[in-house]
C-alpha positions as CSV (number, residue, x, y, z in Angstrom):
1,X,-38.9,99.3,-43.8
2,X,-37.5,96.1,-42.6
3,X,-36.5,93.1,-44.7
4,X,-36.8,89.6,-43.2
5,X,-34.6,87.1,-45.0
6,X,-35.4,83.4,-44.7
7,X,-32.5,81.2,-45.8
8,X,-33.2,77.5,-46.5
9,X,-30.6,74.9,-47.6
10,X,-31.8,72.2,-50.1
11,X,-33.0,68.9,-48.6
12,X,-30.9,65.7,-48.4
13,X,-29.6,64.8,-51.9
14,X,-28.4,61.6,-53.5
15,X,-24.8,62.9,-53.4
16,X,-25.2,63.9,-49.7
17,X,-26.2,60.3,-49.0
18,X,-23.2,58.9,-50.9
19,X,-20.8,61.4,-49.3
20,X,-19.9,62.7,-52.8
21,X,-18.7,66.2,-53.6
22,X,-21.4,67.9,-55.7
23,X,-20.4,71.5,-56.0
24,X,-22.3,73.2,-58.9
25,X,-22.6,70.1,-61.0
26,X,-26.2,69.2,-61.6
27,X,-25.9,65.4,-61.2
28,X,-27.5,65.1,-57.8
29,X,-31.2,64.7,-57.1
30,X,-33.3,65.2,-53.9
31,X,-33.6,61.9,-52.0
32,X,-37.0,60.8,-50.7
33,X,-35.9,62.1,-47.3
34,X,-34.9,65.4,-49.0
35,X,-38.4,65.8,-50.5
36,X,-39.9,65.1,-47.0
37,X,-37.6,67.7,-45.5
38,X,-38.6,70.3,-48.1
39,X,-42.3,69.8,-47.4
40,X,-41.6,70.0,-43.7
41,X,-39.9,73.4,-44.2
42,X,-42.9,74.5,-46.2
43,X,-45.3,73.5,-43.5
44,X,-43.2,75.4,-40.9
45,X,-43.6,78.5,-43.0
46,X,-47.3,78.1,-43.7
47,X,-49.2,81.2,-42.7
48,X,-46.1,83.4,-43.0
49,X,-46.5,86.1,-45.7
50,X,-43.6,85.8,-48.2
51,X,-43.2,88.4,-50.9
52,X,-40.5,86.9,-53.1
53,X,-38.8,83.5,-53.5
54,X,-35.3,83.1,-55.0
55,X,-33.6,79.7,-55.6
56,X,-30.5,78.2,-57.2
57,X,-31.3,76.7,-60.6
58,X,-29.5,73.4,-59.6
59,X,-32.1,70.6,-59.3
60,X,-31.6,69.8,-55.6
61,X,-32.3,73.4,-54.7
62,X,-35.0,74.1,-57.3
63,X,-36.9,71.0,-56.3
64,X,-36.6,71.8,-52.6
65,X,-38.1,75.2,-53.3
66,X,-40.9,73.8,-55.4
67,X,-41.8,71.2,-52.7
68,X,-41.5,73.8,-50.0
69,X,-43.8,76.3,-51.8
70,X,-46.4,73.6,-52.5
71,X,-46.5,72.8,-48.8
72,X,-46.4,76.4,-47.8
73,X,-49.6,76.9,-49.8
74,X,-49.5,80.6,-50.7
75,X,-49.2,80.1,-54.5
76,X,-45.9,81.9,-54.8
77,X,-43.8,81.8,-57.9
78,X,-40.1,80.9,-58.0
79,X,-37.3,83.0,-59.4
80,X,-34.1,81.2,-60.3
81,X,-30.8,83.0,-59.8
82,X,-27.4,81.9,-61.0
83,X,-25.8,83.9,-58.2
84,X,-27.2,81.2,-55.8
85,X,-25.3,78.4,-57.5
86,X,-23.1,76.3,-55.2
87,X,-19.3,76.6,-54.8
88,X,-17.3,75.6,-57.9
89,X,-15.4,72.5,-57.0
90,X,-15.2,71.1,-60.5
91,X,-12.0,69.1,-60.2
92,X,-13.5,67.2,-57.3
93,X,-17.1,66.8,-58.3
94,X,-18.4,63.3,-58.1
95,X,-15.6,62.1,-55.8
96,X,-16.6,60.5,-52.5
97,X,-15.1,62.2,-49.5
98,X,-12.8,59.2,-48.5
99,X,-11.5,59.2,-52.1
100,X,-10.9,62.9,-52.0
101,X,-8.9,62.6,-48.8
102,X,-6.7,59.9,-50.3
103,X,-6.1,61.5,-53.7
104,X,-5.7,65.1,-52.6
105,X,-4.6,65.1,-49.0
106,X,-3.1,68.5,-48.9
107,X,-5.9,70.3,-50.7
108,X,-8.5,68.4,-48.7
109,X,-6.8,69.5,-45.4
110,X,-7.0,73.2,-46.6
111,X,-10.7,72.7,-47.6
112,X,-11.4,71.3,-44.1
113,X,-9.5,73.9,-42.1
114,X,-8.8,77.0,-44.2
115,X,-11.0,76.8,-47.3
116,X,-10.5,80.5,-48.1
117,X,-6.9,79.7,-48.9
118,X,-7.6,76.8,-51.2
119,X,-6.7,77.1,-54.8
120,X,-7.9,74.7,-57.5
121,X,-7.0,74.3,-61.2
122,X,-9.5,74.6,-64.0
123,X,-9.4,72.3,-67.0
124,X,-7.6,74.9,-69.0
125,X,-4.8,75.2,-66.4
126,X,-5.7,78.4,-64.7
127,X,-6.0,78.5,-60.9
128,X,-8.9,80.0,-58.9
129,X,-10.0,80.5,-55.3
130,X,-13.4,78.7,-54.8
131,X,-14.4,80.6,-51.7
132,X,-13.1,83.9,-52.9
133,X,-15.2,83.6,-56.1
134,X,-18.2,82.5,-54.0
135,X,-17.9,85.5,-51.7
136,X,-17.9,87.8,-54.8
137,X,-21.0,85.9,-56.0
138,X,-22.7,86.3,-52.7
139,X,-22.0,90.1,-52.7
140,X,-23.6,90.4,-56.2
141,X,-26.7,88.6,-55.0
142,X,-27.0,90.8,-51.9
143,X,-26.5,94.0,-54.0
144,X,-29.4,93.0,-56.2
145,X,-31.5,91.8,-53.3
146,X,-31.2,95.2,-51.6
147,X,-31.8,97.1,-54.8
148,X,-35.1,95.1,-55.3
149,X,-36.1,95.0,-51.6
150,X,-34.6,98.1,-50.1
151,X,-34.8,98.1,-46.3
152,X,-35.1,101.9,-46.5
153,X,-38.4,101.9,-48.3
154,X,-41.8,102.0,-46.7
155,X,-43.4,98.9,-45.2
156,X,-41.7,95.5,-44.7
157,X,-41.0,92.5,-46.8
158,X,-40.1,88.9,-46.4
159,X,-37.9,87.1,-48.9
160,X,-37.1,83.4,-49.0
161,X,-33.9,82.1,-50.5
162,X,-33.4,78.4,-51.2
163,X,-29.8,77.5,-52.0
164,X,-26.8,75.4,-50.9
165,X,-24.5,75.0,-47.9
166,X,-21.4,77.0,-49.1
167,X,-23.3,79.9,-50.8
168,X,-25.6,80.3,-47.8
169,X,-22.5,80.6,-45.5
170,X,-21.0,83.2,-47.8
171,X,-24.3,85.1,-47.9
172,X,-24.2,85.2,-44.1
173,X,-20.6,86.2,-43.9
174,X,-21.1,89.0,-46.5
175,X,-24.2,90.4,-44.7
176,X,-22.2,90.5,-41.4
177,X,-19.3,92.2,-43.1
178,X,-17.0,89.2,-42.6
179,X,-14.6,87.6,-45.1
180,X,-14.1,84.0,-46.2
181,X,-11.9,83.2,-43.3
182,X,-15.0,82.7,-41.2
183,X,-16.4,80.0,-43.5
184,X,-15.8,77.1,-41.1
185,X,-17.4,79.0,-38.2
186,X,-20.9,78.3,-39.5
187,X,-22.9,75.2,-40.0
188,X,-25.9,74.9,-42.4
189,X,-27.7,71.5,-42.4
190,X,-30.0,70.1,-45.1
191,X,-33.4,71.9,-45.1
192,X,-32.4,74.1,-42.2
193,X,-33.9,77.5,-41.7
194,X,-32.0,80.7,-40.8
195,X,-33.8,84.0,-40.2
196,X,-32.1,87.4,-40.7
197,X,-33.6,90.9,-40.1
198,X,-32.3,93.7,-42.3
199,X,-33.0,97.4,-41.7
200,X,-31.7,100.8,-42.6
201,X,-29.4,101.9,-39.7
202,X,-28.0,105.3,-38.8
203,X,-26.7,107.3,-41.7
204,X,-28.4,104.9,-44.1
205,X,-26.0,101.9,-43.6
206,X,-27.4,98.4,-43.5
207,X,-28.1,96.9,-40.1
208,X,-28.2,93.1,-40.0
209,X,-29.5,91.0,-37.2
210,X,-29.3,87.2,-37.0
211,X,-32.6,86.2,-35.5
212,X,-31.8,82.5,-35.7
213,X,-29.4,80.2,-37.5
214,X,-29.6,76.6,-38.8
215,X,-32.9,75.6,-37.2
216,X,-34.0,72.0,-37.9
217,X,-36.8,71.5,-35.4
218,X,-39.3,71.5,-38.2
219,X,-37.7,68.4,-39.7
220,X,-38.6,66.1,-36.8
221,X,-40.1,63.0,-38.3
222,X,-41.5,62.0,-34.9
223,X,-42.6,64.3,-32.0
224,X,-39.6,63.3,-30.0
225,X,-37.1,63.4,-32.8
226,X,-33.8,65.2,-32.6
227,X,-34.3,69.0,-32.1
228,X,-30.6,69.9,-32.6
229,X,-28.0,69.1,-35.2
230,X,-26.1,66.0,-34.2
231,X,-22.9,66.4,-32.2
232,X,-19.6,65.7,-34.0
233,X,-16.1,65.4,-32.6
234,X,-15.1,67.7,-29.8
235,X,-16.9,69.3,-26.8
236,X,-20.3,70.9,-27.2
237,X,-21.7,73.9,-25.3
238,X,-25.4,74.8,-25.1
239,X,-25.8,78.6,-24.5
240,X,-29.2,79.6,-23.3
241,X,-30.7,82.9,-22.3
242,X,-32.8,83.0,-19.2
243,X,-36.5,83.1,-19.4
244,X,-38.6,86.2,-19.3
245,X,-38.9,88.5,-16.3
246,X,-41.5,91.2,-15.6
247,X,-38.9,93.8,-16.4
248,X,-38.2,92.2,-19.8
249,X,-41.9,92.4,-20.6
250,X,-42.0,96.0,-19.5
251,X,-38.9,97.1,-21.4
252,X,-37.1,98.0,-18.2
253,X,-33.3,97.9,-17.9
254,X,-32.6,95.3,-15.2
255,X,-28.8,94.8,-15.6
256,X,-27.5,93.4,-12.3
257,X,-30.7,93.9,-10.3
258,X,-31.6,90.4,-9.4
259,X,-35.1,90.1,-10.9
260,X,-36.6,86.6,-10.9
261,X,-38.5,84.9,-13.7
262,X,-42.1,85.7,-14.2
263,X,-44.8,83.1,-14.9
264,X,-44.1,83.2,-18.6
265,X,-40.4,83.0,-18.0
266,X,-40.9,79.9,-15.9
267,X,-42.9,78.4,-18.8
268,X,-40.2,79.3,-21.2
269,X,-37.6,77.6,-19.0
270,X,-39.7,74.5,-18.8
271,X,-40.1,74.5,-22.6
272,X,-36.4,74.7,-23.0
273,X,-36.1,71.8,-20.6
274,X,-38.4,69.7,-22.8
275,X,-36.5,70.8,-25.9
276,X,-33.2,69.6,-24.4
277,X,-34.6,66.6,-22.5
278,X,-33.0,64.1,-24.8
279,X,-29.6,65.8,-25.0
280,X,-26.8,64.1,-23.0
281,X,-25.5,66.6,-20.5
282,X,-22.5,66.2,-18.3
283,X,-22.1,69.6,-16.7
284,X,-24.1,72.9,-16.3
285,X,-23.1,76.4,-15.5
286,X,-25.1,79.5,-14.7
287,X,-24.6,83.2,-14.0
288,X,-24.8,83.7,-10.3
289,X,-28.1,85.7,-10.7
290,X,-31.6,84.3,-10.0
291,X,-33.2,84.4,-13.4
292,X,-30.5,82.3,-15.2
293,X,-30.2,80.0,-12.2
294,X,-34.0,79.4,-12.2
295,X,-33.8,78.7,-16.0
296,X,-30.9,76.3,-15.6
297,X,-32.7,74.4,-12.7
298,X,-35.8,74.0,-14.9
299,X,-33.8,72.5,-17.7
300,X,-31.8,70.2,-15.4
301,X,-35.0,68.6,-14.0
302,X,-34.7,66.3,-17.0
303,X,-31.0,65.7,-16.2
304,X,-30.8,64.5,-12.6
305,X,-27.3,64.4,-11.2
306,X,-25.8,67.0,-13.5
307,X,-23.9,69.4,-11.3
308,X,-24.8,73.2,-11.6
309,X,-21.9,75.6,-11.1
310,X,-22.3,79.4,-10.6
311,X,-19.9,81.6,-12.6
312,X,-19.7,85.2,-11.5
313,X,-18.1,86.5,-14.7
314,X,-21.4,85.6,-16.6
315,X,-23.6,88.1,-14.7
316,X,-25.5,90.7,-16.8
317,X,-24.0,94.0,-17.8
318,X,-24.1,96.6,-15.1
319,X,-26.3,99.4,-16.3
320,X,-25.5,101.6,-13.3
321,X,-27.9,104.5,-13.0
322,X,-30.1,103.1,-15.8
323,X,-31.0,100.0,-13.9
324,X,-34.7,99.8,-13.0
325,X,-35.6,102.5,-15.5
326,X,-37.8,102.3,-18.6
327,X,-36.3,103.4,-21.9
328,X,-38.4,106.6,-22.0
329,X,-37.0,107.6,-18.6
330,X,-33.5,107.0,-19.8
331,X,-34.3,109.0,-23.0
332,X,-35.4,111.9,-20.9
333,X,-32.2,111.9,-18.7
334,X,-29.5,110.7,-21.1
335,X,-30.8,111.2,-24.6
336,X,-27.4,111.3,-26.4
337,X,-26.0,108.4,-24.5
338,X,-29.1,106.2,-25.2
339,X,-28.9,107.1,-28.9
340,X,-25.2,106.1,-28.9
341,X,-26.1,102.8,-27.1
342,X,-28.5,101.9,-29.9
343,X,-26.0,102.5,-32.8
344,X,-22.5,102.3,-31.3
345,X,-22.8,100.3,-28.0
346,X,-19.0,99.9,-27.8
347,X,-18.6,103.7,-27.3
348,X,-20.9,103.9,-24.3
349,X,-19.8,104.0,-20.6
350,X,-22.9,103.3,-18.6
351,X,-23.3,106.0,-15.9
352,X,-22.1,104.3,-12.8
353,X,-21.9,101.0,-14.7
354,X,-19.9,99.0,-17.3
355,X,-18.9,99.2,-20.9
356,X,-19.5,96.4,-23.4
357,X,-15.7,95.9,-23.5
358,X,-15.9,95.2,-19.7
359,X,-18.6,92.6,-20.3
360,X,-16.7,91.2,-23.4
361,X,-13.6,90.5,-21.4
362,X,-15.1,88.9,-18.4
363,X,-17.7,86.9,-20.3
364,X,-15.3,85.5,-22.7
365,X,-12.8,84.6,-20.0
366,X,-15.6,82.7,-18.2
367,X,-16.7,81.0,-21.4
368,X,-13.2,80.0,-22.4
369,X,-12.5,78.5,-19.0
370,X,-15.6,76.4,-19.3
371,X,-14.7,75.3,-22.8
372,X,-11.2,74.4,-21.9
373,X,-12.4,72.2,-19.0
374,X,-14.5,69.9,-21.1
375,X,-13.5,66.6,-22.5
376,X,-14.1,66.1,-26.2
377,X,-17.1,63.8,-25.5
378,X,-18.8,66.1,-23.1
379,X,-21.7,68.5,-23.5
380,X,-22.3,71.4,-21.1
381,X,-25.2,73.7,-20.5
382,X,-24.4,77.5,-19.9
383,X,-27.3,79.8,-19.0
384,X,-26.7,83.5,-18.9
385,X,-28.0,86.9,-20.1
386,X,-28.7,88.9,-23.2
387,X,-25.6,91.1,-23.3
388,X,-23.3,88.3,-22.0
389,X,-24.5,85.9,-24.6
390,X,-24.3,88.5,-27.4
391,X,-20.7,89.3,-26.6
392,X,-19.7,85.6,-26.5
393,X,-21.4,84.9,-29.8
394,X,-20.0,88.0,-31.5
395,X,-16.5,86.8,-30.5
396,X,-17.2,83.3,-31.7
397,X,-18.5,84.5,-35.1
398,X,-15.5,86.8,-35.6
399,X,-17.4,90.0,-34.9
400,X,-16.5,92.7,-32.3
401,X,-18.0,94.6,-29.4
402,X,-19.6,97.1,-31.7
403,X,-21.7,94.4,-33.3
404,X,-23.8,93.1,-30.3
405,X,-27.0,94.2,-32.0
406,X,-26.2,91.8,-34.9
407,X,-27.2,88.8,-32.7
408,X,-30.6,88.2,-31.2
409,X,-31.0,86.3,-28.0
410,X,-34.6,85.5,-27.1
411,X,-35.7,84.6,-23.6
412,X,-35.3,80.8,-23.4
413,X,-33.5,80.7,-26.7
414,X,-31.0,77.9,-27.3
415,X,-27.6,78.2,-29.1
416,X,-25.2,75.4,-29.8
417,X,-21.4,75.7,-30.1
418,X,-19.1,72.9,-31.0
419,X,-15.3,72.7,-30.6
420,X,-14.4,70.1,-33.2
421,X,-10.6,70.9,-33.0
422,X,-10.3,71.6,-29.3
423,X,-10.9,74.8,-27.2
424,X,-7.8,76.6,-28.6
425,X,-9.1,76.4,-32.2
426,X,-12.0,78.4,-33.7
427,X,-15.4,76.9,-32.7
428,X,-18.4,76.0,-34.9
429,X,-21.7,77.9,-34.4
430,X,-24.0,74.9,-35.0
431,X,-27.2,76.8,-34.5
432,X,-28.2,80.1,-32.9
433,X,-31.2,81.4,-30.9
434,X,-33.5,78.4,-31.4
435,X,-36.9,79.3,-30.1
436,X,-39.2,76.8,-31.9
437,X,-40.0,75.2,-28.5
438,X,-41.7,78.5,-27.6
439,X,-44.0,78.5,-30.7
440,X,-43.2,78.8,-34.4
441,X,-40.1,79.4,-36.5
442,X,-39.8,83.1,-35.6
443,X,-38.6,84.5,-32.3
444,X,-41.6,86.0,-30.6
445,X,-40.1,86.5,-27.2
446,X,-40.1,89.8,-25.4
447,X,-38.3,92.7,-27.0
448,X,-37.6,94.3,-23.7
449,X,-34.4,96.0,-22.5
450,X,-31.3,94.1,-21.3
């Protein structure tokens, strides 16, 4: 069985509009725009079979879920769950952010940079760790979720969770096996949609894949509205996987064989170009291979004058003797190695090719060089490959080379990374693997080999 998990943050609230800390106090209502966002999320999920819906009992999340379900139209009931409550920031609730900065400068600095180290004081005088408690809360919810919707059972299920910014981040961190130190690496916008795929891995352990993160395309009030979360301070990089090739479609390992885009891949590249047409770009980079270069050139047709630079360290993983072969051919010749590749890719030395560690080191070096070259106001496009993108994203999320299957990269998918504190500080994964421009909220691109 597989379990698809849909995570939606509540719509824009009255406290969001006023820049007030809301925490788990129930003093904030959905704004008119928040109601519209919730209905838009429901429309985006219309036609998708959902088996169970859980929501925080706080009004802004509960009302988002109710509006969403009405627009979704499947007649689903709602189950409220206290383990989806927002982070407990009781000493700060109701304060506007400028007031919080002024009254509690040291604590606010910790909250903004290292929230897992923040300690607050309860009315009775005891101290507590808001993010530590929230991580425990997230683990409790996940334990019950997996008990009620076991990925090891027969069939498949889809579960929708409607909650809040901080608890959704902690759910994501917990599912990925990360701790609270990664809290500020993730962004969750109002009424955004994130999709995770859970399955029973080898030896019965849970395998988690982020299909997409923090998608907001369904919230466009106008056809040409913003498709990506707005850029904040610091440089921004748009990481795109190349469009489809015939070998992607066939499930053939292509690696460093220079296969061009097929007709569908060209259409995907053009769709990515339309998706990014209104984004201000100053620079563009591509792997030196044909398929990412063709994709980058299609995107840049809407950005005349932006220079395109080839980066050799961003070429796809070298599969060696596997290149050009279908999976069943590899299974016949290297059954144990292929099995290891699927469950422990960091342990595999490709016959005559590379290891994931090789790709990790060169890809990250190329990425970091690009990030360090950007001015804070600049946005750059980077177009590369499945394994390359996965290694970069695993590193940015705080994962390791063993975790590349935890991140999906669809052909023509768009990921956004911000560096709000400069290239030497941890980046922010703004959104990941956005493929709505290719049709729908789910990634339906080819599931072919690398």
